[in-house]
KEZA-330532 format. One record per residue (C-alpha): residue in three letters; x, y, z. Coordinates in steps of 0.5 Angstrom, whole numbers, plus 500, padded with zeros to 3 digits. Last residue first. Layout:
+------+------+-------+-----+
: rest : east : north :  up :
+------+------+-------+-----+
:  ala :    X :     Y :   Z :
...
+------+------+-------+-----+
% end
This chain:
+------+------+-------+-----+
: rest : east : north :  up :
+------+------+-------+-----+
:  arg :  853 :   837 : 699 :
:  ala :  845 :   837 : 699 :
:  arg :  842 :   844 : 701 :
:  arg :  839 :   843 : 708 :
:  trp :  832 :   842 : 709 :
:  val :  829 :   844 : 716 :
:  thr :  822 :   841 : 718 :
:  trp :  817 :   844 : 723 :
:  arg :  810 :   842 : 725 :
:  asp :  813 :   838 : 731 :
:  gly :  820 :   836 : 729 :
:  glu :  824 :   834 : 723 :
:  phe :  831 :   836 : 722 :
:  val :  836 :   835 : 717 :
:  arg :  832 :   834 : 710 :
:  glu :  836 :   834 : 704 :
:  phe :  835 :   840 : 699 :
:  pro :  837 :   840 : 691 :
:  gln :  830 :   837 : 688 :
:  gly :  831 :   830 : 685 :
:  pro :  825 :   827 : 689 :
:  gln :  820 :   831 : 692 :
:  ala :  820 :   834 : 699 :
:  ile :  822 :   841 : 697 :
:  arg :  815 :   841 : 692 :
:  gly :  811 :   842 : 698 :
:  pro :  813 :   841 : 706 :
:  gly :  807 :   842 : 707 :
:  gly :  807 :   845 : 714 :
:  arg :  812 :   849 : 717 :
:  val :  818 :   849 : 713 :
:  leu :  825 :   853 : 714 :
:  val :  830 :   852 : 708 :
:  tyr :  837 :   852 : 708 :
:  asp :  843 :   854 : 704 :
:  tyr :  839 :   859 : 700 :
:  trp :  841 :   862 : 693 :
:  ala :  838 :   857 : 689 :
:  leu :  831 :   857 : 692 :
:  asp :  827 :   859 : 686 :
:  arg :  829 :   855 : 681 :
:  thr :  831 :   848 : 684 :
:  pro :  826 :   849 : 690 :
:  asp :  820 :   851 : 686 :
:  val :  816 :   855 : 690 :
:  arg :  808 :   855 : 688 :
:  glu :  806 :   852 : 694 :
:  pro :  809 :   857 : 698 :
:  met :  804 :   862 : 696 :
:  trp :  803 :   867 : 702 :
:  glu :  811 :   869 : 702 :
:  trp :  811 :   871 : 695 :
:  arg :  805 :   876 : 696 :
:  pro :  808 :   881 : 691 :
:  gly :  814 :   878 : 687 :
:  val :  821 :   876 : 689 :
:  arg :  827 :   879 : 688 :
:  pro :  833 :   874 : 688 :
:  pro :  837 :   874 : 694 :
:  arg :  842 :   879 : 695 :
:  met :  850 :   880 : 695 :
:  asp :  852 :   884 : 690 :
:  glu :  846 :   889 : 691 :
:  arg :  847 :   890 : 698 :
:  phe :  840 :   888 : 701 :
:  val :  837 :   894 : 705 :
:  phe :  837 :   896 : 712 :
:  pro :  832 :   901 : 716 :
:  ser :  826 :   898 : 712 :
:  gln :  820 :   903 : 711 :
:  pro :  821 :   902 : 703 :
:  phe :  821 :   894 : 703 :
:  asp :  826 :   890 : 701 :
:  ala :  829 :   889 : 708 :
:  phe :  822 :   887 : 710 :
:  thr :  824 :   879 : 709 :
:  phe :  821 :   873 : 707 :
:  met :  827 :   871 : 706 :
:  val :  832 :   870 : 710 :
:  ala :  840 :   873 : 711 :
:  gly :  845 :   871 : 716 :
:  gly :  843 :   872 : 723 :
:  asn :  842 :   866 : 728 :
:  glu :  837 :   868 : 733 :
:  ala :  834 :   874 : 730 :
:  gln :  835 :   871 : 723 :
:  glu :  831 :   865 : 725 :
:  trp :  825 :   868 : 728 :
:  ala :  825 :   872 : 722 :
:  val :  823 :   865 : 719 :
:  ala :  817 :   865 : 723 :
:  his :  814 :   871 : 718 :
:  ile :  807 :   868 : 716 :
:  phe :  807 :   864 : 723 :
:  pro :  802 :   869 : 726 :
:  ser :  797 :   869 : 721 :
:  phe :  791 :   874 : 722 :
:  lys :  786 :   871 : 728 :
:  val :  789 :   868 : 734 :
:  glu :  787 :   862 : 738 :
:  arg :  786 :   856 : 732 :
:  ser :  792 :   859 : 729 :
:  ala :  794 :   861 : 722 :
:  arg :  800 :   860 : 717 :
:  asp :  801 :   853 : 716 :
:  phe :  804 :   853 : 709 :
:  ile :  810 :   857 : 711 :
:  leu :  816 :   856 : 707 :
:  gly :  822 :   860 : 710 :
:  ala :  828 :   861 : 706 :
:  val :  835 :   861 : 710 :
:  arg :  842 :   864 : 708 :
:  ala :  846 :   862 : 714 :
:  gly :  850 :   867 : 718 :
:  lys :  849 :   862 : 725 :
:  pro :  848 :   855 : 723 :
:  ile :  841 :   852 : 723 :
:  thr :  840 :   846 : 727 :
:  ala :  838 :   851 : 733 :
:  ile :  832 :   854 : 729 :
:  ala :  829 :   847 : 728 :
:  glu :  829 :   846 : 736 :
:  asp :  826 :   853 : 737 :
:  leu :  821 :   852 : 732 :
:  ala :  819 :   845 : 735 :
:  gly :  811 :   847 : 736 :
:  val :  808 :   854 : 736 :
:  glu :  801 :   851 : 736 :
:  glu :  800 :   848 : 743 :
:  glu :  804 :   851 : 748 :
:  asp :  805 :   858 : 745 :
:  phe :  798 :   858 : 742 :
:  ala :  795 :   856 : 748 :
:  val :  799 :   861 : 753 :
:  phe :  797 :   867 : 748 :
:  ala :  790 :   865 : 748 :
:  arg :  789 :   864 : 755 :
:  ser :  793 :   871 : 756 :
:  val :  788 :   874 : 751 :
:  glu :  782 :   872 : 755 :
:  ala :  785 :   874 : 761 :
:  ser :  787 :   881 : 759 :
:  ser :  780 :   882 : 756 :
:  leu :  777 :   880 : 762 :
:  val :  781 :   885 : 766 :
:  gly :  779 :   890 : 761 :
:  ile :  771 :   888 : 761 :
:  ala :  771 :   888 : 769 :
:  ile :  774 :   895 : 769 :
:  val :  769 :   898 : 764 :
:  ala :  764 :   895 : 768 :
:  ala :  766 :   898 : 775 :
:  leu :  767 :   905 : 771 :
:  leu :  760 :   904 : 768 :
:  val :  757 :   902 : 775 :
:  gly :  760 :   908 : 779 :
:  gly :  758 :   913 : 774 :
:  val :  751 :   910 : 775 :
:  ala :  751 :   911 : 782 :
:  gly :  753 :   918 : 782 :
:  arg :  757 :   922 : 776 :
:  leu :  762 :   920 : 771 :
:  arg :  764 :   926 : 767 :
:  pro :  762 :   927 : 760 :
:  leu :  765 :   923 : 755 :
:  ala :  769 :   928 : 750 :
:  pro :  776 :   925 : 753 :
:  ile :  774 :   918 : 751 :
:  gly :  773 :   920 : 743 :
:  phe :  780 :   921 : 742 :
:  leu :  781 :   913 : 744 :
:  ile :  774 :   911 : 740 :
:  ala :  776 :   915 : 733 :
:  leu :  783 :   912 : 734 :
:  leu :  781 :   905 : 734 :
:  pro :  777 :   906 : 728 :
:  phe :  782 :   910 : 724 :
:  arg :  788 :   905 : 723 :
:  ala :  784 :   901 : 718 :
:  asn :  784 :   906 : 713 :
:  ile :  791 :   905 : 711 :
:  pro :  792 :   897 : 712 :
:  trp :  797 :   896 : 708 :
:  ile :  802 :   900 : 705 :
:  trp :  806 :   896 : 699 :
:  asp :  802 :   900 : 693 :
:  tyr :  796 :   903 : 697 :
:  ser :  791 :   900 : 701 :
:  ala :  785 :   901 : 705 :
:  pro :  784 :   908 : 702 :
:  thr :  781 :   914 : 705 :
:  val :  774 :   916 : 705 :
:  phe :  771 :   911 : 710 :
:  tyr :  776 :   911 : 716 :
:  leu :  778 :   918 : 715 :
:  leu :  771 :   920 : 717 :
:  ala :  771 :   916 : 724 :
:  ala :  778 :   919 : 725 :
:  leu :  775 :   926 : 724 :
:  pro :  769 :   924 : 728 :
:  ala :  774 :   923 : 734 :
:  leu :  779 :   929 : 733 :
:  leu :  773 :   934 : 733 :
:  ala :  772 :   933 : 740 :
:  leu :  779 :   937 : 741 :
:  arg :  776 :   943 : 738 :
:  arg :  770 :   942 : 742 :
:  arg :  774 :   942 : 749 :
:  leu :  777 :   949 : 747 :
:  pro :  770 :   952 : 745 :
:  pro :  768 :   950 : 752 :
:  ser :  773 :   954 : 756 :
:  pro :  778 :   949 : 759 :
:  pro :  777 :   948 : 766 :
:  val :  778 :   952 : 772 :
:  glu :  782 :   949 : 777 :
:  pro :  780 :   946 : 784 :
:  pro :  776 :   940 : 781 :
:  pro :  768 :   940 : 781 :
:  thr :  765 :   936 : 786 :
:  gly :  760 :   931 : 783 :
:  pro :  753 :   934 : 780 :
:  arg :  747 :   931 : 783 :
:  gly :  743 :   928 : 777 :
:  arg :  740 :   930 : 771 :
:  ala :  741 :   925 : 765 :
:  leu :  744 :   927 : 759 :
:  gly :  751 :   926 : 761 :
:  ser :  750 :   919 : 762 :
:  val :  749 :   919 : 754 :
:  ala :  756 :   918 : 753 :
:  ala :  758 :   913 : 759 :
:  gly :  752 :   909 : 757 :
:  leu :  755 :   909 : 750 :
:  leu :  761 :   907 : 752 :
:  val :  758 :   901 : 757 :
:  ile :  754 :   898 : 751 :
:  ala :  760 :   899 : 746 :
:  phe :  765 :   895 : 751 :
:  ala :  759 :   890 : 752 :
:  val :  759 :   889 : 745 :
:  leu :  767 :   888 : 745 :
:  leu :  767 :   883 : 751 :
:  gln :  762 :   879 : 747 :
:  asp :  766 :   879 : 741 :
:  asp :  773 :   877 : 745 :
:  arg :  769 :   872 : 748 :
:  glu :  767 :   868 : 742 :
:  ser :  774 :   865 : 741 :
:  his :  777 :   866 : 735 :
:  leu :  781 :   872 : 737 :
:  val :  782 :   879 : 735 :
:  asp :  776 :   882 : 735 :
:  thr :  779 :   888 : 739 :
:  leu :  778 :   894 : 734 :
:  trp :  780 :   893 : 726 :
:  ser :  776 :   886 : 726 :
:  pro :  770 :   890 : 729 :
:  leu :  769 :   895 : 723 :
:  gln :  770 :   890 : 718 :
:  ala :  762 :   890 : 716 :
:  val :  762 :   897 : 717 :
:  asn :  768 :   898 : 712 :
:  gln :  765 :   893 : 707 :
:  ser :  758 :   897 : 707 :
:  ala :  762 :   903 : 706 :
:  ser :  765 :   900 : 700 :
:  gln :  773 :   899 : 700 :
:  phe :  778 :   903 : 696 :
:  val :  785 :   901 : 693 :
:  ala :  790 :   906 : 691 :
:  ala :  792 :   906 : 684 :
:  gly :  799 :   905 : 682 :
:  gln :  806 :   906 : 684 :
:  ala :  806 :   913 : 681 :
:  gly :  801 :   916 : 684 :
:  gly :  794 :   915 : 688 :
:  gly :  789 :   917 : 693 :
:  ser :  792 :   923 : 695 :
:  ala :  794 :   920 : 702 :
:  ala :  797 :   914 : 698 :
:  ser :  801 :   918 : 694 :
:  val :  804 :   922 : 700 :
:  thr :  805 :   915 : 704 :
:  ser :  809 :   913 : 698 :
:  glu :  813 :   919 : 698 :
:  gly :  815 :   918 : 705 :
:  ala :  816 :   911 : 704 :
:  pro :  821 :   912 : 699 :
:  ser :  824 :   917 : 703 :
:  leu :  827 :   924 : 701 :
:  gln :  821 :   929 : 700 :
:  thr :  816 :   926 : 705 :
:  trp :  821 :   925 : 710 :
:  val :  824 :   932 : 709 :
:  ile :  817 :   935 : 710 :
:  ala :  816 :   930 : 716 :
:  ala :  822 :   933 : 720 :
:  leu :  820 :   940 : 718 :
:  gly :  813 :   939 : 722 :
:  gly :  816 :   936 : 728 :
:  pro :  821 :   941 : 728 :
:  val :  815 :   946 : 727 :
:  leu :  811 :   944 : 733 :
:  pro :  814 :   947 : 738 :
:  ala :  813 :   954 : 735 :
:  trp :  805 :   953 : 735 :
:  arg :  804 :   956 : 742 :
:  arg :  808 :   962 : 740 :
:  leu :  805 :   963 : 733 :
:  thr :  798 :   963 : 737 :
:  ala :  800 :   968 : 742 :
:  arg :  803 :   972 : 737 :
:  trp :  796 :   971 : 733 :
:  asp :  792 :   974 : 739 :
:  gly :  784 :   974 : 737 :
:  leu :  784 :   968 : 733 :
:  asp :  787 :   964 : 738 :
:  leu :  790 :   957 : 736 :
:  gly :  794 :   953 : 741 :
:  val :  789 :   948 : 742 :
:  leu :  787 :   947 : 735 :
:  ala :  795 :   946 : 733 :
:  ala :  796 :   941 : 739 :
:  gly :  790 :   937 : 736 :
:  leu :  792 :   938 : 729 :
:  gly :  800 :   936 : 730 :
:  leu :  798 :   930 : 735 :
:  phe :  793 :   927 : 730 :
:  ala :  798 :   928 : 725 :
:  phe :  803 :   924 : 730 :
:  pro :  798 :   919 : 731 :
:  val :  799 :   917 : 723 :
:  val :  806 :   918 : 722 :
:  his :  809 :   913 : 727 :
:  thr :  815 :   913 : 731 :
:  tyr :  819 :   918 : 728 :
:  phe :  813 :   923 : 728 :
:  cys :  812 :   921 : 736 :
:  val :  819 :   923 : 738 :
:  ile :  819 :   929 : 734 :
:  thr :  812 :   931 : 737 :
:  val :  815 :   929 : 744 :
:  ala :  821 :   933 : 744 :
:  gly :  817 :   940 : 741 :
:  leu :  812 :   939 : 747 :
:  ala :  818 :   938 : 752 :
:  ile :  821 :   944 : 749 :
:  ala :  815 :   948 : 750 :
:  arg :  813 :   946 : 757 :
:  arg :  820 :   948 : 759 :
:  arg :  820 :   955 : 756 :
:  thr :  814 :   956 : 759 :
:  trp :  807 :   958 : 757 :
:  glu :  801 :   958 : 762 :
:  ala :  794 :   955 : 760 :
:  arg :  796 :   954 : 753 :
:  leu :  802 :   950 : 755 :
:  arg :  798 :   946 : 759 :
:  leu :  794 :   944 : 754 :
:  ala :  799 :   943 : 749 :
:  leu :  803 :   939 : 754 :
:  ala :  796 :   934 : 754 :
:  ile :  796 :   934 : 747 :
:  gly :  803 :   932 : 746 :
:  val :  802 :   926 : 752 :
:  phe :  796 :   924 : 748 :
:  ala :  800 :   923 : 741 :
:  leu :  806 :   920 : 745 :
:  pro :  801 :   915 : 748 :
:  ile :  799 :   913 : 741 :
:  ala :  806 :   913 : 738 :
:  cys :  807 :   906 : 741 :
:  thr :  801 :   903 : 738 :
:  phe :  803 :   905 : 731 :
:  asn :  810 :   903 : 732 :
:  met :  808 :   896 : 734 :
:  phe :  804 :   895 : 728 :
:  gly :  805 :   887 : 730 :
:  leu :  798 :   884 : 727 :
:  ile :  796 :   883 : 734 :
:  leu :  798 :   890 : 736 :
:  his :  794 :   893 : 730 :
:  ala :  788 :   888 : 731 :
:  asn :  787 :   891 : 738 :
:  trp :  789 :   889 : 745 :
:  thr :  789 :   896 : 748 :
:  leu :  782 :   897 : 747 :
:  pro :  780 :   894 : 754 :
:  val :  784 :   899 : 757 :
:  ala :  782 :   905 : 754 :
:  phe :  776 :   906 : 758 :
:  leu :  780 :   907 : 764 :
:  ala :  782 :   914 : 762 :
:  leu :  775 :   916 : 764 :
:  arg :  777 :   916 : 771 :
:  glu :  781 :   922 : 770 :
:  asp :  775 :   926 : 770 :
:  his :  777 :   933 : 766 :
:  gln :  781 :   938 : 768 :
:  ala :  784 :   939 : 761 :
:  ala :  791 :   937 : 763 :
:  arg :  788 :   932 : 768 :
:  leu :  785 :   929 : 762 :
:  trp :  791 :   929 : 758 :
:  tyr :  795 :   926 : 763 :
:  arg :  790 :   920 : 764 :
:  leu :  790 :   919 : 756 :
:  ala :  798 :   918 : 757 :
:  tyr :  796 :   913 : 763 :
:  pro :  791 :   909 : 759 :
:  thr :  796 :   909 : 753 :
:  gly :  802 :   908 : 757 :
:  val :  801 :   901 : 760 :
:  ile :  800 :   898 : 753 :
:  ser :  805 :   902 : 749 :
:  ala :  810 :   901 : 755 :
:  thr :  808 :   894 : 755 :
:  ile :  810 :   893 : 748 :
:  leu :  816 :   897 : 749 :
:  val :  818 :   892 : 754 :
:  lys :  817 :   886 : 750 :
:  asn :  821 :   889 : 745 :
:  ala :  827 :   889 : 749 :
:  val :  825 :   882 : 752 :
:  leu :  826 :   879 : 745 :
:  val :  832 :   883 : 742 :
:  gly :  836 :   881 : 748 :
:  leu :  836 :   885 : 755 :
:  pro :  843 :   888 : 756 :
:  trp :  844 :   890 : 749 :
:  ser :  837 :   890 : 747 :
:  leu :  835 :   896 : 751 :
:  val :  839 :   900 : 746 :
:  ile :  837 :   897 : 740 :
:  ala :  829 :   897 : 742 :
:  val :  830 :   905 : 743 :
:  leu :  833 :   906 : 737 :
:  tyr :  828 :   902 : 733 :
:  tyr :  822 :   905 : 736 :
:  ala :  825 :   912 : 735 :
:  leu :  827 :   911 : 728 :
:  tyr :  820 :   908 : 725 :
:  gln :  820 :   913 : 719 :
:  thr :  825 :   909 : 716 :
:  arg :  829 :   910 : 710 :
:  leu :  834 :   915 : 714 :
:  leu :  837 :   909 : 718 :
:  asp :  840 :   906 : 712 :
:  ile :  844 :   900 : 714 :
:  thr :  847 :   896 : 709 :
:  phe :  846 :   889 : 708 :
:  tyr :  849 :   882 : 706 :
:  arg :  856 :   881 : 708 :
:  ala :  855 :   886 : 714 :
:  phe :  850 :   882 : 717 :
:  ala :  855 :   876 : 718 :
:  phe :  852 :   874 : 725 :
:  glu :  859 :   871 : 727 :
:  asp :  862 :   877 : 724 :
:  asp :  859 :   882 : 729 :
:  gly :  859 :   889 : 726 :
:  tyr :  851 :   889 : 725 :
:  ser :  849 :   887 : 731 :
:  gly :  845 :   892 : 733 :
:  ile :  842 :   894 : 726 :
:  val :  841 :   887 : 724 :
:  arg :  838 :   884 : 731 :
:  ile :  833 :   890 : 731 :
:  ala :  831 :   889 : 724 :
:  ala :  830 :   881 : 726 :
:  leu :  826 :   882 : 732 :
:  his :  822 :   887 : 728 :
:  gln :  821 :   882 : 723 :
:  pro :  819 :   877 : 728 :
:  leu :  814 :   881 : 731 :
:  asp :  810 :   882 : 725 :
:  gln :  804 :   877 : 727 :
:  ile :  804 :   878 : 734 :
:  ala :  802 :   871 : 738 :
:  pro :  808 :   872 : 743 :
:  his :  813 :   867 : 743 :
:  asp :  816 :   865 : 749 :
:  val :  810 :   866 : 753 :
:  leu :  807 :   869 : 759 :
:  trp :  810 :   876 : 759 :
:  val :  806 :   878 : 753 :
:  pro :  800 :   876 : 756 :
:  leu :  801 :   881 : 762 :
:  ala :  801 :   887 : 759 :
:  ala :  793 :   889 : 760 :
:  gly :  795 :   887 : 768 :
:  leu :  799 :   893 : 768 :
:  ala :  793 :   898 : 766 :
:  val :  788 :   894 : 771 :
:  ala :  793 :   894 : 777 :
:  ala :  796 :   901 : 776 :
:  phe :  789 :   904 : 776 :
:  val :  786 :   899 : 781 :
:  leu :  792 :   901 : 786 :
:  glu :  791 :   909 : 784 :
:  phe :  784 :   908 : 785 :
:  gly :  785 :   905 : 792 :
:  tyr :  790 :   911 : 794 :
:  arg :  785 :   916 : 792 :
:  arg :  780 :   913 : 796 :
:  leu :  784 :   913 : 802 :
:  glu :  786 :   920 : 801 :
:  glu :  779 :   922 : 801 :
:  pro :  778 :   918 : 807 :
:  thr :  783 :   921 : 811 :
:  arg :  790 :   918 : 813 :
:  met :  792 :   917 : 820 :
+------+------+-------+-----+
% end
């Protein structure tokens, strides 16, 4: 017979798992998740994982250069998963890991701090945020890694063991090779936790696991074009041109769009407001006098240690206003920080106590469930009503072909940003070959065009201006053109392409023989 305490514990575990797993449901309901950069990630994983396959012809057009990318961890894991699962399912697994892993990793941090682990549920309504919808999966996957690293630093401070030190070092390295921004917060948080002004030997011992990750970051900034651009962006400018800053009023106005205001419906706006109210209620609830809850059996970290980690949230908030919005090819920069400010602020909330704490907890669970349901609705409508005959169009293009994408109709009625802008990369992920527009010319890409077998270079924002493309002049390198909307100048008499497919929202054009 289980005790009431055990039953409450099991009940909480079930609710926590259901809410966290439910947040990942939208990505599994559809064949084409409405995530803007997802097709580019699928194509990159296909290129690396199937590089030696003659049918895809990747070796004809590309060379692999894994040292260029700082996203190595994400791509390597995705490639391994893609062998048994395929590239799309492999990415869905990693997206799920980032969504479900965020509240679980935050709970691990709260447990290490002997704090109220129920506060981790405040992370769930934030999982479907602008960065995930834009397809910045490296960034979203690195966030739970940063939480785990800070938790390990807390445990290492409580009791130094070789096993914990190795684990912290490993997580730090993996976090760096996933995304540099959460890695920087992990490094700062772990360094603050390990700092002891009265015992420098102990401090250095706790900092030692951070050294490999720090060295990897230094090497990357010196040897990688992406690293050089990142350093220049952090300094506000450099050889590639001036950084672009926004005014404080612009940043304030755009704040909801960089959090969870990612759908065209009003529901996600309402849920964001509700979340802000509940979060504020949780923050001020510690000021109210009430019956204290049952203290944990362990001794909590000292107040100075908690105050140190509490600095991460205001630091992230400050960086939103003082860092550039973009620099060279890097966009967005400052927009990364509002989400981190809230997530890093959750461990600074007071314990949920009494009836007020129960109401706040129930409210944030309800917001998380409603948010997941609204994203699910939008994703299903997007897949069923807007994607159209994309798969049928791709099926008409032979494997290994050179394909350009002209995307006139980029937007969605359901999801914000431009979920169709990189649609031609779906073709590369399926059939191989070479496509344009592509991330292969970007410094963070793990593969690059061979100079003797590459398409003509295109100007900035080429993919956003298909109406300017002259098929005779600009598409001479390509065998096929995948068009959504338009079709623009490619349909004019005398141009060198003939239409070989016409379906719902899509046409395919082949070079005339």
